[in-house]
C-alpha positions, 0 to 999 in steps of 0.5 A: 507759552509758545514760540513764534519763529522766523517771521520773514519779511519777503515778497510772496511766492507769486511776486518772487518771479516778478522781482527777479524778472525786473531785477534781470531786466534792468541789469541786462539793460545796464549791461547793453548801455555799458558796452555801448558807452565803453566802445564810444567813449574809448574810441572817441577818446583815442581819436580826440586824444582825450585821456579823461574820456578813455578813462571814463570808458574804462569806468564804464566797463567796470560797471559791466563787472558790477552788472554781472555780480548782480546777475550772479547774485540774483540767480543764486539768491532765488534758490529754495532753502537746501541741506547746506542753507536752511534759511535760503540763499538771500545773503547772496544779495548782501555779499553782492552789495559788499562787492559793489561797494568795494568796487565803488570804493576802489574806483573812488580811490583810483579817481583820487589817485589820478587827480592827485597825479595830474595836479602835480603835472598839469602841463602834461594834460593834452589839448583835446577836440571839441567832439570829446566834450559832446561824447562826454555830455552824451555819456553823462545824459545816458548814465543819469537816465540809467541810474534813475531807471535802475533806482526806480525798479530797485525801490519798486521791488525793494532790492538793497542790491539793485540800489547799490548798483544804481548808485554805482551807475550814478557814480559812473555819471559823476565821472562823466560830469568830471570828464565833461568839466575837464574837457570844457576847462581844457578847451577854455584854457584851464586844465586844472579844472579836471584834476580838481573836479576829479578829486572832489568827485572821487572822494564822493564815490569813495565815500559812497562805496564805503557806506555800501560796504559797511551796510552790507557787512553789518547785514552779513553779521546779523544786524537787527531791524530798525527801531521803527520795524521792531516797534511795529512788529511789537505793536502787531504782536500785542494787538493779537487776540490771545497774546498775553505778552511776549519776550526775547524778541530778536531780529536779524536781516538776511538779504532784503528780509527780516527774520524774527524770533520771539516767545509768546505768552499764552494762557496755560489752560489753552490746548497746544492746538489753540496755542498754535492758532494764536501764534499762527494769527500773530505771525500772519498779523505781523506779515500782513502789516509789511510795506509792501504787504507782499510777505512770506513767513515760516513758522516752527 
């Protein structure tokens, strides 16, 4: 019998710098966009007397916090294993996803609270200038473009943390849509459209934040890989020449990696060196079937 330990689904050393660079580049693009939107929305909101636009500007400011959380996580998650972190620092990404999810949840609850307050006193909603609508629509377009860009990068480098941050940008686009509808309704004489739309989107954003937080929490508590992933790992191990069987296959997620522990059953008449080579072959087979196949593993 031989042990095949710590099959780690991760980009190779050559791909890691590319992954880190892509993550940082997309996040700094988000920082620049959110700084510009925050200034434009707050200034325009004050000039046009649009409280919704000012609130949306503050929402854009919250995205800056999320961006810097991502940059901090990327910096720490790329560190090599050390004496205090034998398995590396990839769970900084899970922690960052948890923070982003909590931020989304809090923003959603804040939107619901604000909308409920406006529904109780619609007469307090002031008449806004048409310029506010154009600024809100411009912000909506910018945030939607930013979301699609960040999501494309996240899917390319397979980063759950970047996916969470991309959807945070989408939540900001949703808030801009709410503001646009509210301003349009205000200009048309229907002030209640603003709080009703805000209430609906607020629930959507809060639900999204809860989903990200819940997933990140599960990953931080050693959630196993999916049934499909486990089935693929089992099939690859069985297909390895020299492997008679296996048992006690266990998986856990850390960052965007999957760690696998499994006991291999090998002909007892073989030498230790031969058993080691079979275990190595099984490890490489599982790693080579990754999607994408840019994977690194550690055998012990």
